[in-house]
Backbone as a printed PyTorch tensor [residue, N CA C, xyz], in Angstrom:
tensor([[[ 28.4200,  13.6610,  20.1180],
         [ 27.5450,  14.7050,  19.3900],
         [ 26.1270,  15.3180,  20.2160]],

        [[ 26.3210,  16.6160,  19.9320],
         [ 25.1240,  17.4540,  20.1740],
         [ 24.6220,  18.1790,  19.1230]],

        [[ 22.8500,  18.0810,  19.1960],
         [ 22.2340,  18.4780,  18.2260],
         [ 21.7900,  20.0610,  18.0840]],

        [[ 22.0730,  20.5900,  16.8830],
         [ 21.6620,  22.0270,  17.1070],
         [ 20.2870,  21.9530,  17.0130]],

        [[ 19.8950,  23.3250,  17.6820],
         [ 18.3810,  23.4670,  17.9730],
         [ 17.8220,  23.6330,  16.7260]],

        [[ 18.3930,  24.0060,  15.7700],
         [ 17.4520,  24.3740,  14.2940],
         [ 17.9980,  23.4680,  13.0310]],

        [[ 17.2220,  23.0040,  12.2120],
         [ 17.7210,  22.4170,  10.9770],
         [ 18.2110,  20.9700,  11.5180]],

        [[ 18.5420,  20.3130,  10.3610],
         [ 18.9320,  18.9540,  10.2510],
         [ 20.4620,  18.4920,  10.5580]],

        [[ 21.0100,  19.5250,  10.9740],
         [ 22.5050,  19.3240,  11.2420],
         [ 22.9210,  18.8100,  12.6400]],

        [[ 23.8830,  18.2440,  12.8880],
         [ 24.6470,  17.5380,  13.8030],
         [ 26.0850,  18.3060,  13.6510]],

        [[ 26.3280,  18.3770,  14.9700],
         [ 27.6360,  19.2010,  15.3080],
         [ 28.8880,  17.8790,  16.1540]],

        [[ 29.8820,  17.4600,  15.4090],
         [ 30.3530,  16.5180,  16.0550],
         [ 31.5490,  16.7270,  17.3710]],

        [[ 32.0790,  16.3620,  17.6520],
         [ 33.2310,  16.6590,  18.8560],
         [ 34.3100,  17.5640,  18.5520]],

        [[ 34.5200,  17.3720,  17.3230],
         [ 35.5320,  18.1600,  16.7180],
         [ 35.1740,  19.1680,  15.9770]],

        [[ 34.1430,  19.8810,  16.0580],
         [ 33.3060,  21.0840,  15.6380],
         [ 33.0150,  20.9760,  14.2630]],

        [[ 33.3070,  19.9040,  13.3870],
         [ 32.8110,  19.6810,  12.1040],
         [ 31.4230,  19.5890,  12.1240]],

        [[ 30.7960,  19.8900,  11.1340],
         [ 29.3760,  19.7880,  10.6150],
         [ 28.9830,  18.5740,  10.0590]],

        [[ 27.8670,  17.7500,  10.5680],
         [ 27.6880,  16.6580,   9.7580],
         [ 26.2590,  16.6970,   9.3270]],

        [[ 26.1020,  16.7610,   8.0970],
         [ 24.9200,  16.8790,   7.3560],
         [ 23.9880,  15.3930,   7.2810]],

        [[ 22.8570,  15.6120,   7.7210],
         [ 21.9710,  14.5560,   7.5820],
         [ 21.0040,  14.7200,   6.4800]],

        [[ 20.9110,  13.8170,   5.4200],
         [ 19.9940,  13.8760,   4.3410],
         [ 18.2510,  14.0650,   4.9330]],

        [[ 17.6130,  14.7580,   4.0720],
         [ 16.5260,  14.4130,   4.7380],
         [ 15.2950,  13.4970,   3.9720]],

        [[ 14.5780,  12.9470,   4.4250],
         [ 13.8790,  11.5880,   4.1880],
         [ 13.2070,  11.8690,   3.0640]],

        [[ 13.1590,  10.7280,   1.9480],
         [ 12.4850,  10.6540,   0.8510],
         [ 11.3070,  11.3620,   0.8780]],

        [[ 10.7570,  12.1230,   0.0450],
         [  9.2530,  12.5550,  -0.2870],
         [  8.5420,  11.5330,  -0.8320]],

        [[  6.9290,  11.8060,  -0.4170],
         [  6.2890,  11.0390,  -0.8220],
         [  5.5750,  11.3310,  -2.0610]],

        [[  5.2180,  10.8580,  -3.2430],
         [  4.5030,  11.1550,  -3.9910],
         [  3.0050,  11.4210,  -3.5170]],

        [[  2.5320,  12.8390,  -3.5410],
         [  1.2250,  12.8920,  -3.3950],
         [  0.0970,  12.2830,  -4.2220]],

        [[  0.4510,  11.9820,  -5.5460],
         [ -0.6830,  11.6880,  -6.3010],
         [ -0.5180,   9.9750,  -6.8400]],

        [[  0.2080,   9.3830,  -5.7660],
         [  0.3290,   8.0420,  -5.7900],
         [ -0.8070,   7.5670,  -5.1650]],

        [[ -1.6970,   6.4320,  -5.3020],
         [ -2.8470,   5.9350,  -4.7120],
         [ -2.8410,   5.5600,  -3.2350]],

        [[ -3.4920,   5.5660,  -2.4160],
         [ -3.5890,   5.1470,  -1.2040],
         [ -4.5080,   4.0260,  -0.8810]],

        [[ -3.7600,   3.0160,  -0.7440],
         [ -4.0710,   1.3050,  -0.7720],
         [ -4.9350,   1.3730,   0.3480]],

        [[ -5.8790,   0.5570,   0.6060],
         [ -6.3410,   0.1900,   1.5790],
         [ -7.2880,  -0.9530,   1.7980]],

        [[ -7.2060,  -2.0000,   2.5900],
         [ -7.3460,  -3.0680,   2.2940],
         [ -8.3220,  -3.5810,   3.7840]],

        [[ -9.7880,  -4.0200,   3.5910],
         [-10.6580,  -4.0120,   4.9540],
         [-11.7100,  -5.6330,   4.5780]],

        [[-11.8380,  -5.6330,   5.4490],
         [-12.8490,  -7.0650,   5.4100],
         [-14.2920,  -6.8060,   5.8860]],

        [[-15.0150,  -7.2370,   4.8590],
         [-16.3030,  -6.8350,   5.1450],
         [-17.2050,  -8.2570,   5.0800]],

        [[-18.3160,  -8.3040,   6.2240],
         [-19.0700,  -9.4620,   6.2160],
         [-20.5280,  -9.2450,   5.2710]],

        [[-20.7200, -10.0720,   4.3270],
         [-21.9500,  -9.8720,   3.3440],
         [-22.6700, -11.2220,   3.6020]],

        [[-23.7430, -11.3410,   4.2310],
         [-24.7480, -12.6170,   4.4700],
         [-24.0040, -13.6080,   4.7620]],

        [[-23.1380, -13.2690,   6.0850],
         [-22.3100, -14.4230,   6.7230],
         [-21.2580, -14.8390,   6.0000]],

        [[-20.6840, -14.1860,   5.1450],
         [-19.4580, -14.5920,   4.2400],
         [-18.4570, -13.7060,   4.2680]],

        [[-17.1460, -13.3590,   4.4090],
         [-16.0310, -12.9270,   4.1970],
         [-15.9680, -12.2900,   3.1030]],

        [[-15.6190, -10.9970,   2.8090],
         [-15.1180, -10.5600,   1.6100],
         [-14.2140,  -9.6640,   1.8470]],

        [[-12.5400,  -9.6210,   1.4040],
         [-11.7100,  -8.9060,   1.5820],
         [-11.8540,  -7.6830,   0.1740]],

        [[-11.7490,  -6.5490,   0.6220],
         [-12.3340,  -5.3470,  -0.2340],
         [-10.8880,  -4.5140,  -0.3260]],

        [[-10.1700,  -4.5320,  -1.5440],
         [ -9.3710,  -3.1260,  -1.7330],
         [ -9.8700,  -2.4960,  -2.5680]],

        [[ -9.5450,  -1.0250,  -1.4670],
         [ -9.8950,   0.5980,  -2.3540],
         [ -8.7330,   1.2620,  -2.5950]],

        [[ -8.8110,   2.1970,  -3.2090],
         [ -7.7170,   3.2560,  -3.4880],
         [ -7.0540,   3.0030,  -4.7000]],

        [[ -7.5810,   2.3380,  -5.6400],
         [ -6.6660,   2.2710,  -6.8030],
         [ -7.4610,   2.7350,  -8.1430]],

        [[ -8.4270,   3.6240,  -7.8300],
         [ -9.0690,   4.4810,  -8.8390],
         [ -8.1910,   5.0010,  -9.7310]],

        [[ -7.0990,   5.2610,  -9.2830],
         [ -5.8930,   5.8530, -10.7290],
         [ -5.4770,   4.8510, -11.5610]],

        [[ -5.8630,   3.7370, -11.2260],
         [ -5.0020,   2.6010, -12.0010],
         [ -6.0280,   2.0790, -13.5880]],

        [[ -7.2150,   2.4030, -13.4350],
         [ -7.9410,   2.3930, -14.5050],
         [ -8.6050,   0.9270, -14.5120]],

        [[ -9.7290,   0.6930, -15.4750],
         [-10.5350,  -0.5270, -15.0680],
         [ -9.6770,  -1.7280, -16.1180]],

        [[ -9.1840,  -1.7590, -16.6780],
         [ -8.2990,  -2.6430, -17.4240],
         [ -6.9410,  -3.0740, -16.5360]],

        [[ -6.6500,  -1.7080, -15.8330],
         [ -5.4260,  -2.7050, -14.9410],
         [ -5.8710,  -3.3700, -13.5670]],

        [[ -7.0970,  -2.9180, -13.1630],
         [ -8.0940,  -3.5080, -12.0000],
         [ -8.1840,  -4.8390, -12.0650]],

        [[ -8.7290,  -5.1370, -13.1270],
         [ -9.3470,  -6.4590, -13.7070],
         [ -8.2110,  -7.2420, -13.8700]],

        [[ -7.0950,  -7.0020, -14.5830],
         [ -5.8720,  -7.8220, -14.7280],
         [ -5.5350,  -8.1320, -13.4520]],

        [[ -5.0790,  -7.4090, -12.7510],
         [ -4.7040,  -7.4520, -10.9170],
         [ -6.0760,  -8.2120, -10.3990]],

        [[ -7.2260,  -8.3560, -10.6100],
         [ -8.2330,  -8.9140,  -9.9070],
         [ -8.0340, -10.2960, -10.4350]],

        [[ -7.4980, -10.6570, -11.7490],
         [ -7.4660, -11.8830, -12.2920],
         [ -6.2000, -12.6050, -11.6590]],

        [[ -5.3090, -11.7980, -11.5880],
         [ -4.2710, -12.5010, -11.0380],
         [ -4.2560, -12.7780,  -9.3430]],

        [[ -4.7420, -11.7880,  -8.6540],
         [ -5.2010, -12.5930,  -7.0720],
         [ -6.2080, -13.5140,  -7.1000]],

        [[ -7.3220, -13.7460,  -7.7670],
         [ -8.1920, -15.1090,  -8.0780],
         [ -7.0900, -16.1300,  -8.4150]],

        [[ -6.1560, -15.7650,  -9.3450],
         [ -5.7160, -17.3410,  -9.8690],
         [ -4.6970, -17.7900,  -8.6650]],

        [[ -4.0650, -16.8180,  -8.1350],
         [ -3.2000, -17.1860,  -6.7510],
         [ -3.5450, -17.4160,  -5.7460]],

        [[ -5.1540, -17.1500,  -5.3510],
         [ -5.3990, -17.3790,  -3.9300],
         [ -6.3420, -18.4650,  -4.2600]],

        [[ -6.6910, -18.9200,  -5.4230],
         [ -7.8500, -19.9620,  -5.4890],
         [ -8.9860, -19.1360,  -5.0790]],

        [[ -9.5660, -17.9310,  -5.4130],
         [-10.6740, -17.5760,  -4.6640],
         [-11.4060, -16.9970,  -5.8600]],

        [[-12.8870, -16.7620,  -5.8340],
         [-13.4990, -15.8400,  -6.8270],
         [-13.7740, -14.4000,  -6.5140]],

        [[-13.7710, -13.2300,  -7.3420],
         [-13.8690, -12.0540,  -7.0850],
         [-14.4140, -11.4020,  -8.1040]],

        [[-14.3580,  -9.8190,  -7.9630],
         [-14.9200,  -8.8960,  -8.7970],
         [-14.4890,  -7.4880,  -8.6860]],

        [[-14.3210,  -6.8220,  -9.8970],
         [-14.1760,  -5.3270,  -9.7100],
         [-15.4700,  -4.5660,  -9.8880]],

        [[-15.6370,  -3.9520,  -8.7140],
         [-16.5780,  -3.0110,  -8.8230],
         [-16.5140,  -1.5120,  -8.2750]],

        [[-16.4630,  -0.3640,  -9.3410],
         [-16.8170,   1.0700,  -8.9390],
         [-15.3660,   1.4310,  -8.2640]],

        [[-14.3010,   0.9200,  -9.3870],
         [-12.8560,   1.0340,  -8.6680],
         [-12.1360,   0.2890,  -7.7420]],

        [[-13.0500,  -0.7930,  -7.0020],
         [-12.5160,  -1.6320,  -5.6580],
         [-12.0850,  -2.9250,  -6.1170]],

        [[-11.6370,  -3.8530,  -5.8830],
         [-11.3920,  -5.2420,  -6.2050],
         [-11.7890,  -5.9280,  -4.9280]],

        [[-12.6350,  -6.8400,  -5.0850],
         [-13.1970,  -7.3480,  -4.2130],
         [-13.1460,  -9.2150,  -4.3240]],

        [[-12.2650,  -9.5340,  -3.1240],
         [-11.9570, -11.2900,  -3.2300],
         [-12.5740, -11.9560,  -2.3510]],

        [[-13.2790, -13.1740,  -2.4670],
         [-13.8790, -13.5110,  -1.6930],
         [-12.9850, -14.5470,  -0.5320]],

        [[-13.4490, -14.3590,   0.3580],
         [-12.8280, -14.6380,   1.8190],
         [-12.0340, -13.8990,   2.6760]],

        [[-11.0500, -14.6060,   3.6530],
         [-10.3280, -13.5500,   4.5820],
         [ -9.0690, -13.6930,   3.8160]],

        [[ -8.4970, -12.7220,   2.9970],
         [ -7.4740, -13.1720,   2.6630],
         [ -6.3790, -11.6720,   2.8000]],

        [[ -6.5510, -11.0840,   4.0840],
         [ -6.1250,  -9.9680,   4.2440],
         [ -4.1390,  -9.5080,   4.3560]],

        [[ -3.7170, -10.8060,   4.9300],
         [ -2.5640, -11.2540,   5.2040],
         [ -1.9750, -11.4880,   4.0640]],

        [[ -2.5820, -12.4380,   3.2640],
         [ -1.8700, -12.9890,   2.0090],
         [ -2.0280, -11.5290,   0.8810]],

        [[ -3.2720, -10.6630,   0.8640],
         [ -3.1330,  -9.7890,  -0.3700],
         [ -2.3920,  -8.9400,   0.4900]],

        [[ -1.6040,  -8.3470,   1.5080],
         [ -0.6100,  -7.6310,   1.7340],
         [  0.8520,  -8.0030,   1.2430]],

        [[  0.9130,  -9.2850,   1.4590],
         [  2.3530,  -9.7830,   0.5590],
         [  2.2080,  -9.8450,  -0.5230]],

        [[  1.2090, -10.2800,  -1.5020],
         [  0.8510, -10.1540,  -2.8720],
         [  1.0880,  -8.6690,  -3.2920]],

        [[  0.6700,  -7.8490,  -3.0300],
         [  0.6500,  -6.2350,  -3.1550],
         [  2.4130,  -6.1170,  -2.9740]],

        [[  2.8070,  -6.1430,  -1.9830],
         [  4.2410,  -5.3070,  -1.7270],
         [  4.9290,  -6.1560,  -2.7280]],

        [[  5.2790,  -7.2870,  -3.3770],
         [  5.9800,  -8.0170,  -3.9090],
         [  5.4040,  -7.8630,  -5.5930]],

        [[  4.1960,  -7.2570,  -6.0230],
         [  3.8180,  -7.2180,  -7.3420],
         [  3.5740,  -5.7260,  -7.6530]],

        [[  3.1150,  -4.8110,  -6.9730],
         [  2.6340,  -3.7300,  -7.0630],
         [  3.9380,  -2.5770,  -6.8310]]])
């Protein structure tokens, strides 16, 4: 197969075009989730940002579920969820399953 110089088409050896579907578009309005670790007073805090569009009630519900799942304390402040301890890998797994 040889690729045409322009467009998403491929030409097979028998001369028929093979159409390649474009990649699915990403919703530009979806929240951009960011997880990072901060050290405050010598203690680690995992912070989840980028969920402002979820609203306070939903953030509180998510934080409550996270605290219960991880056995850690935490809070919701200014549209961010803070969970005590280094929980980045656990959070990534939980968020991909539940959000």
